[in-house]
C-alpha positions in Angstrom: 37.9 -200.5 -48.6 36.5 -197.6 -46.8 34.0 -197.3 -44.0 31.1 -196.7 -46.5 31.5 -200.2 -47.9 30.7 -203.6 -46.3 31.6 -207.1 -47.5 29.5 -209.8 -45.9 31.2 -212.9 -44.6 31.2 -215.8 -47.1 32.6 -219.2 -47.8 33.2 -221.4 -50.8 31.8 -224.8 -51.3 32.4 -227.1 -54.2 33.2 -230.5 -55.6 35.5 -232.2 -58.1 34.6 -235.2 -60.2 37.6 -237.0 -61.8 37.6 -240.0 -64.2 40.6 -242.0 -65.4 40.2 -242.4 -69.1 43.3 -244.4 -69.7 46.3 -245.2 -67.5 48.0 -242.0 -68.8 45.0 -239.6 -69.1 42.2 -238.3 -67.0 39.4 -235.7 -67.2 37.9 -233.7 -64.3 35.2 -231.2 -63.7 35.3 -228.7 -60.8 32.4 -226.6 -59.6 32.6 -224.0 -56.8 30.1 -221.5 -55.4 30.7 -218.6 -53.0 27.9 -218.3 -50.4 27.8 -214.8 -49.0 30.5 -212.3 -49.7 28.1 -209.6 -51.1 29.5 -206.1 -51.4 27.2 -203.3 -50.1 27.7 -199.6 -50.1 26.4 -197.5 -47.2 24.7 -194.1 -47.5 26.3 -190.8 -46.4 24.7 -187.7 -44.9 25.0 -184.6 -47.0 24.1 -181.0 -46.0 22.4 -179.1 -48.8 21.9 -176.0 -46.7 18.8 -174.0 -47.1 17.9 -175.8 -50.3 17.4 -179.3 -48.9 18.9 -179.6 -45.5 20.6 -182.8 -44.4 19.7 -185.9 -46.5 20.9 -189.4 -47.0 22.7 -189.8 -50.3 25.0 -192.0 -52.3 28.4 -190.7 -51.3 29.8 -191.1 -54.8 27.0 -189.1 -56.4 26.3 -186.4 -53.7 27.9 -183.6 -55.8 26.1 -184.6 -59.0 23.1 -182.8 -60.5 20.8 -185.6 -59.4 18.2 -185.2 -56.7 19.6 -186.6 -53.4 16.8 -189.3 -53.2 17.6 -190.4 -56.8 21.3 -191.1 -55.9 20.2 -193.9 -53.5 19.1 -196.1 -56.5 22.8 -196.4 -57.5 24.2 -197.8 -54.2 26.3 -200.8 -54.9 24.8 -204.1 -53.8 26.5 -206.9 -55.8 27.7 -210.5 -55.7 31.4 -211.2 -56.0 32.6 -211.7 -59.6 33.7 -215.3 -58.9 30.5 -216.3 -57.0 30.1 -219.4 -59.3 32.9 -221.2 -61.2 33.0 -224.3 -63.4 36.2 -225.8 -64.8 37.0 -228.7 -67.1 40.5 -230.3 -67.2 42.0 -232.9 -69.4 45.4 -234.2 -68.5 47.6 -236.5 -70.5 50.9 -237.9 -69.4 53.5 -239.0 -71.9 
């Protein structure tokens, strides 16, 4: 992770419900949610010389053919992929 990215602090919260179906089997459901932890990409300053001067741009797209102001639409601002999780489990002992 470089200086142009920031991951916000976060924590997981969740619960587990379990039920004993028989003396040798059980079923459970687990639910977790991540609060916070968002990934954000910062802008960079690019110098376009006499054509455009110094402008804020998306670092990854600064060398593209897009207008510098257009690149800002593509800054990363996303939740973590595991921000919400549900699991079911059936366990049988024999």
